[in-house]
C-alpha positions, 0 to 999 in steps of 0.5 A: 552161670548158666544163664550167663552161658546160655546168654554168651551161646546166643549172641553168638549166634544171632551176630553170627560168629557161631559158624560153620566151624562151630560143627564140624567133625573133621578136626584135626589137630597140629599135634594129632598123631600120624595116623590121625590124618585122612587118608587119599579117599574122597568120600561120599555118604548115603542114607539107608532104610533098613527093615529087620522083618519079624523081631520081638516089639520089646515095647508091647511084651506084657507077662504071661502073653505071646511075645508080639512081633514088628518089623523093626526099621533101621535108619544107616548112614553108609560113608564108602570111599568115592571116585571124585575130588571133591572134598566137604559137605554137611549134614543136615537136620541132626538131633541133638541130645535133647531130642529136639533141637536139629543142627548142622554138622560139617565134614568131608564126605559129599552126599550121594557122591558116585562110589569108587570103583576098586580092583578089590571091595573095602573092608566093612566097619559097622558103628554102634552108638550109645543110649541114647545116640544116633548115627552122627556121633562118631562121624569124625570117625566114619568119615576118616576111616572111609578116607582110608578105605572102608566102608562103615555103616552107622546105624540109628538103633531104633528106641535109642536115639534123641528123639525116640529113646523109649525103654531101656529094654529094647537097647538091651535086647536088641543092640547085637541083633541090629549089629548082626542085621546089617552085617547081613544086609550089607552082604546082601547089598554087595552082591545086589547089582542094583545097589550101589554097595554092589562091588564096593564092601566085603562084609566077609571081612568086617570089623564094629565099633562100639560106644557105651550101650554099642559097646554092651552090644558088642560085647555080645556080639565078640563071644560074651554072654550075659548072666542069668541074673541080669535076665531078670533085673525089673529095670531091664529086659522083660520076660525073659527076652534076654535069655537068649544072650546068657553064656553057654546058651545055643541061642546065644552061639547062634548070634557069633558070626565069623564075618567079624574079624575084629571090634573096637569097644569103647567104654562097654556098659553092664560090667558094673551092673552085673551083665558079665562075669568072667564065665561070660567074658570067657566066650569072647573069640573075636579080638578087641581092641578097648578103649575107655577114661580112667574116671568112667562113672557110667560104665565104670574103669576098674569094675568096668572096662577094664575087668572086661579085658581082663577077663576075656582071656580067650582071645587077643585083646587091647585095652587105651586108657585117657588117665582122668578122662570120663565116659566120654573118652574119644566117641562123641563128636565135638559138642554141637555149638548148640549145644551150649545152651540149656535145653527144656527137658534135660537137667543139664546142657546137653554140652555134657553129652559131648564133652569131657572135664580133662580132655579135648574132644578133638585130641581124644578123637585124634588119638582115637583115629590113630589107633583104630587105624593101627588097629583095623589096619593090621586085623582088616587089612593085612598091613603087618606096618601098622603093628608098630604103632601097637607094639609101644611101651606101656605107660606113655609117660615112661617113654623116652623121646630120643631122636637126631637131628634129621629125625632118627631114633637113638638106641634109647628111644621108646617113645609112642611111634607116630607122636610128636615129642611131649603129646603121648601124655596121660595115656597108656595102651595095655595088651594081653595076648589069649590065654592071659 
């Protein structure tokens, strides 16, 4: 079967029927919920090369020896509202899951477009990918938010991307550190008169989106401390380098940053492997919106994301569940056409890294765009009108669709706000306020 798939895909590529349309990150289905549509701003995109000096070089740590240090490089893609009207561009030489194949993606952003000149700076959103991943894995969401008046910075986490994947301990230690460093750098550049970000971005009002290991980092960034036991795993962070993230320690407390006002955490990893407990999760203080598939066999659901949601008792939080979706729920872009064929060095077709067996990827992307727009619209922009998209019946299948011919809701109408009739199937949105 895989051989037949390979032959079919290669035939499409060679014949030219596999075109740019197959690698788009900006898909919008006719049944997309209301807030999934792009906003009014044209979008620019640029690449930053940042360096976080004096960091522990996890890859070179040796037991009993002083911790080695290095200047940690981070490539960051920045999407922003532009002052132009043109839409459409390319992302060239983007690695896919095999770490060898490079492809071109297509979307709405224009490379190096002149930034908008807003009366007020735009809120900042930072995106943190999975392990492995790259800064383009959630580019559908980055473009969508930039079109709605946000500056979005997506990180290539060194030692954790498709082409430089290294020891897992580096990911465990560096995720929250990278997230905070990029926040600090974006804040610095917003005040630098020589930077295109000067006056464009408001880092004092920041959001964070983390997926999988990015979600793990987002839990720490939100205030969740790891367990003591997790710092001693033989396969984890070496020589006690994760101890600074232990719940209740001064070092962990120093990582907290009040500029983060809201966090979206998609399939956060760690609960099902003992990195969190009730004490550590009680430290979460930033409002959070969790997203997960109920069949997630990587981060877990009942013993994973849902357990983190239930134990984050000291903050207001939501949990959006895609019923029967696995770990790829919501976050990844549609699988590039080149990922549909087997790859040397992998025992699975790279397509599997992006796709879900039950849910269409563009459908999940659109639903995620809708809810993230509502959540950040309320939390980062103070738009009270967004609350109606969040104050909805918990189980979508229980909603009643009842409207007049002119579209006016009848008294018995309880269908999810912004969703067309019959399009909210298989979804659940739970909400718990602080203290519950």
